[in-house]
N, C-alpha and C positions, 0 to 999 in steps of 0.2 A: 454560500459568504451573504448575500443577500440576508435571508434567514437568520442568521449566527447577528449579523447588524439591527437587524430588527429587533430579536431579543434582546439587545446588549438594552439598546436604547430605551424599550420599554422597563427596563430591569430597574436605567437610572433614574426614571421617574419614582420606584418606590423606593433605593438606597441613591440619594444626589451625591455625583460624583466629589469625592473630595481625595485627602494625601492615600488614603488607602488602598485605592484603587493601584498605583502601582505594584502594590504587592500581589497584584493578581494576577499578573504577568509572570509566567516559567521562563525569564529569559535564556534560559539556557536548552532550552527545548527549541523554542523559535531560532538558535543561530545554529545550533546542529543538524538541524531539519536542514534550512536554508543552506547550508554547506555542503551538507548530503547533492540537494537537489542543483546548487550549481554545477557542484564538480561532475555531478552524472548527466546534464544537458550537455557540460561541454564534452565529455566520449561519446555521445550520444549525435552530436554535431562533426564528429569526424568518422561516423559510422564503425564505431568502434565495438558496440554489442550485434550490431547487426550482420556484419560479417563473420563474426565469429561463427552464430547462428545458424548463418545461410551452409559455412561451412560445414559445421556440424551435422544440419537437415539431411547436408548432400550424401550423408551415409547411410540413410534413410532406404532402407531395399522393400519394402512393402508398408504398408498404410496405417498396419499395427503399430510397427517398430517407429513409425513417422510420428503418431500420438505422442507415443512414449515419452520421443526424443522431446516435443513439443512441451510436454505437461515436464519434464523433467526441467528443459532450461527453465521455463516459466518459474517453476517450483526453486529454484538456484536463484534467480534472477533477483525472485521478491526478498528472498535474505538476503542478496547483495545490492542491489538496490533501490529497495524499497518497493511493494506490489504495482502501485500503480505506476510508475518509472516502467517494472518487468513488463506489465501489458501494454503498455504503449509501444515498447519495446519489439516485444515478442508476437502480439498479434497481425503485424503484416509482415510477418516472417512467414508464419501459419497460415494466412492467404495466400503468401505467394507459393508457397510448396505445395499446398491445394491445389491451387489455379494451375498451376504449371504440369501438375502431375494426371487433370483432368479429374479430381475426386473432390470439387465443390460442395457436391450434395451433401458430404459429411461436415461442410464450415459450421453448421450448427451446435455439432455436439462436440468439437472439437475445441471451438469458441468461447464453450461452457466450462469446459473440464480446467482451463488455460483461467476462465476466471476463476472458478472456485481453486486452482490453486497457487493461485498467485497470492490470492486471501488467504487460503492456510497455510502458504510457503512461506508468508512473510512473518506469522506469528512465532517461528523460532528463536529471531531475533531482536534485539530491543530497536535497531531500525528497519525492522523488515519490512514495518507498519506503522505509519502517523500515531496512533493510538499506543503500539507501546513507546515509541520516543519518550511520548508524555509521561506516561504511569512509572517507566523506566528510571527517567528522573523527578518525578514528582516524590514518588517514594523509596527511592533513591537504593532500589532492588541491588542487589549482589547480582554482580553478571552470570553466577553458577545458579545462584537460585534460580534466577531468570529461566537461563534458559532447561533448566529442570522440569520445572514447572510446566511447561510447554512440552518436552521434549515427548511422550507421552500420546496427549493430542495429535503433533506432529507426524507421530510413526504411524501412528489410526489412519489418516490423514493420507499420506503417503501411499500406504495400502490401499486403502480403497480406490485412490486417482487411479492409481496402476492396473488395477482390475479390471475400474470401469474401461479403461483402453484395449482391452479385450473382448468388449462388444463387438468392435470391429475388426472385418476378416482380413487374414495378410495379402490384400490382394499386392501386384509385385506393381511397383511403379519407378519412374526415373524424372529424377533431379536433376537438370543442368549445374553447371559452375559458370554461367554466360553472366557474369554478373561481374561488377569493380570490385577490386578486394585490397589495391592497396592500401595501406593508414601510414601517416605520418609517422616516422618515431618519435622526433624531436617532443610532436604536441601528444602523442599517446604517453612517454613516458611522464610529461609534467601533467598531465589531468591526470593519470593513474598516479600520482605524488598529492595533490590537490585530495584525491579520495582519499587516498590513504589517513590525511590527516584529517579529516574529516569525522571516518571511521574510529579513529587514535581518541578522536575529542567526545566522538559518543561512548565509548568507552571509558571515559575517565582517563585514560593513560596523560593526555596531553591537560593543562586544568586548565590553561590561560585561553579559550577556546574562544571568547572575541579578539584576541592576537591573530587565531587562526582565519577567524570571518573578516578581518583587513587585510590578511596575507591573498586568499582568495579572492577577494574583490579584485584587487591590487593587480593579480597576475591576468586575471582573465580580461580587464580591462584592454590588458595591451594584448593579449594571447586572443580572447575572444568574446568580443561584447555580446554576439548573439545569446551566448550560452546563459547570460546575465539575465537578457531580456524573457530567454525561454522559462525563465525559474514559474514556478506555478505559486506567481503571489496571491491568487483568491484563497489555495490553502493554507496560505501563512497567516493572512488576512485573517480568514475563519478561525483558526487557531487563536488569534488573540480577540476578535469578537466573544467568543464562548466564556473565554477567559474572565472579560468581565461580566457576562449573562450567570455563570456560574458564581465569580466570586459575590456576584450581590445576591444571589438568593442563596448563599449559605451564609447571609449574615439577617436572612430573614428569619424569624425561631420560629415560625410556622412550618415555612416548608423544611427547616432543618429538622423539626420531630417529626415530619411526616415520610421525608427519605428516609431520616434514622431506620424508624419501625419497617419500614418497606424493605430495605436492604438487611434488615434483620432477619428477616424469615429465611430470604434465599438468596444472595449477591449474584449467582452463576445466573439464575434464573432469570431474574430482573434486570440484568445490564444484557445478555442476551438477548430478552424481550424488547426494551429499549432501542436497540441497535434498530428493528424493524421500521421505527417511525421517524425516529431520529436521527440514523447514522450511527456507525462505531467510535468515529471522532468525538463526536460533541457525547457522544452517551458516558465515554472515558473521562474526560473532563468534568462532567458535570458532576456523576456519579461518587468522584473521588474525592468531592469536597465534604462528603456523607459518612464515608466506610472506612477503616483501615486496614482491609481484608483486599489486598492488593492481588493475592492468587485466581479467588476467584473473580472479581473483577477482569484480571488480566483475559483468564478464559476466556469471559459470557462476551466480554465487545470483540474477541478475535472469532470465536465460534458462532457468533450472532449477525457478523459481519458478513456470511454466506447465504443468508436471508433473501428477504423481498431487494428487488432493485435501486431502493434507494438505502440498503444497510451498510452502505458501503461504497467508498466512491469510484474503485474498483469494478464496481458490478457497472456503473452507469456508463465508464469507458468503452466497456463488454460490449454494451448496448448500443453505445453509440456509434463505437468503430463498427459493428453489424450493420446497422441502420444502414450508415454513409455506403456499405458494399456490397450489399444486397437487400435495396430494401422491400424489394417483392417480398420478402420472407422473414418481414420483423413478428407476425404473427407467429408463425411457427415456430420461430426463437425462443420467443417468449415461453409459449404452452410446453415447448423442448426443457426451458428452463428448467420449470415450475414442476415439473416431474422428474428431471432427475435429484432436483435437491428434496424433493417431499421424499426420493428415495433411498436418499443417503438421511 
């Protein structure tokens, strides 16, 4: 967020603020992202996802099956509640399962697989990754074309990740059910309705998305104010600042000519490589100003997000969580992560 703000300020000296600045912002993307994050935070606060995940993990009979279940849960979770939220929800579940079963020596490997599955699983749906939501809205991509474009790499990703789980031996394990599992039915129903409302807004079924924003804020102000406080506002601010940054650059003729010529060579490679240095969300916002080839741009920023630690916020979340839980194994985690990504 700070880097994005600095970039916006610097370009503001090149293109002084004027009335065109208001046209930079994709209000629908910001609104839909806020609604989805708020609804997911409310569901997370009542332990909705954790309870379901732990019950599912408890069915695992061996280490290999446990890894498969964790990967699938993270995959599906990223498609429904976005990749960052999926990791925040399911990484602790993986830690819980491995620690209870006495298999913590495999934590780095499982965490890395969860990280990759969150990034690649979220690419199938418009709201699975923040950059997807932006590109889906910016280019007004038909939902069917969006999912058909992302389906082949999604299938490849699923196959590779499931295959990677077979590196683990099917060691027997036992995971108990000694954790609270009760849910507030009224709150669960209300929050699921809010979540459905946000998803319908993303898919353009509900056109007046700003009304949904007001409804969600009003309901959560009464039902769960902490959910509103827990929304990832730095992520929203990062989007806003990069809208200013990319909007200003698109008005600089020299930059426009250079970027356009660069993207003419290969949008897929350029977008994937740019993620390694400025992350996938900023790459999507910036490069969308200079190309109409949304298919290759969409593929590039999703595939590129699995690269370096700063290629995506999801990777930083995984690294941060692992560092907190296993501070003595950080170096091992980084080396193993780079080795697995090179193999992929």
